[in-house]
C-alpha positions in Angstrom: 84.9 82.3 120.3 86.1 84.6 123.0 83.2 85.8 124.1 81.6 82.3 124.1 84.8 81.2 126.0 84.6 84.3 129.0 81.0 83.3 129.5 82.0 79.5 130.0 84.7 80.2 132.0 82.4 82.4 134.2 80.1 79.6 134.1 82.4 76.7 134.8 83.0 75.7 138.9 86.3 77.7 139.9 86.4 79.1 136.2 88.5 76.5 134.4 87.7 74.2 131.8 89.0 70.7 131.9 89.3 69.5 128.0 90.9 66.2 128.6 87.3 64.9 129.5 85.8 64.2 126.0 81.9 65.5 126.8 83.8 68.9 128.0 85.8 69.0 124.4 82.7 68.5 122.6 80.4 71.1 124.4 83.3 73.7 124.0 82.9 73.2 120.4 79.1 73.2 120.2 78.9 75.9 122.1 81.4 78.1 120.1 80.3 76.5 116.8 83.8 76.0 116.1 85.3 72.7 114.5 87.9 70.6 116.4 90.9 71.7 114.7 90.2 75.4 114.5 89.2 75.3 118.2 92.5 73.7 119.3 94.4 76.2 116.8 92.7 79.4 118.6 93.3 77.9 121.9 97.0 77.5 121.1 97.4 81.0 119.9 95.6 82.2 122.9 97.8 80.4 125.0 100.9 81.8 123.0 99.4 85.3 123.5 99.1 84.4 127.5 95.1 85.1 126.9 95.2 81.7 128.8 97.7 79.8 130.8 99.9 78.2 128.5 101.2 75.8 131.2 97.7 74.5 132.0 96.5 74.2 128.0 99.7 71.9 127.9 97.4 69.6 129.9 94.1 70.8 127.7 93.2 72.9 130.9 91.9 76.5 130.2 92.4 78.8 132.9 93.0 82.8 132.7 94.9 84.4 135.3 93.3 87.7 133.4 89.8 86.5 133.7 90.2 85.9 137.3 92.0 89.5 138.2 89.1 90.8 136.0 86.5 89.5 138.3 88.2 89.2 141.6 86.2 92.2 142.7 83.0 90.2 142.5 84.3 88.0 145.6 85.8 90.7 147.4 82.1 92.1 147.5 81.0 88.6 148.3 83.6 88.2 150.9 84.7 84.7 149.4 87.8 83.8 148.4 89.1 83.9 144.5 89.2 80.6 142.6 93.0 79.8 142.7 94.6 78.1 139.7 93.4 74.4 139.1 95.6 71.3 140.2 95.9 69.5 136.9 
């Protein structure tokens, strides 16, 4: 799931996924081929491990500071601002 999640974060505008939208939540499950309960458990665990932001996951938004940090050089090379944390 983690690799698919990183792919989805990379292709999402501003690199976050808003799972409050039912179609986005269903798309995430379909893309990762994981049912709703297991998907939620995995994301809960990723939040506990700080792989995704627990602050945002509490609002069902997937955002990862580590992901942004790891791709920040791409934005530096493009001379474009690195995406900021989402507004809930």
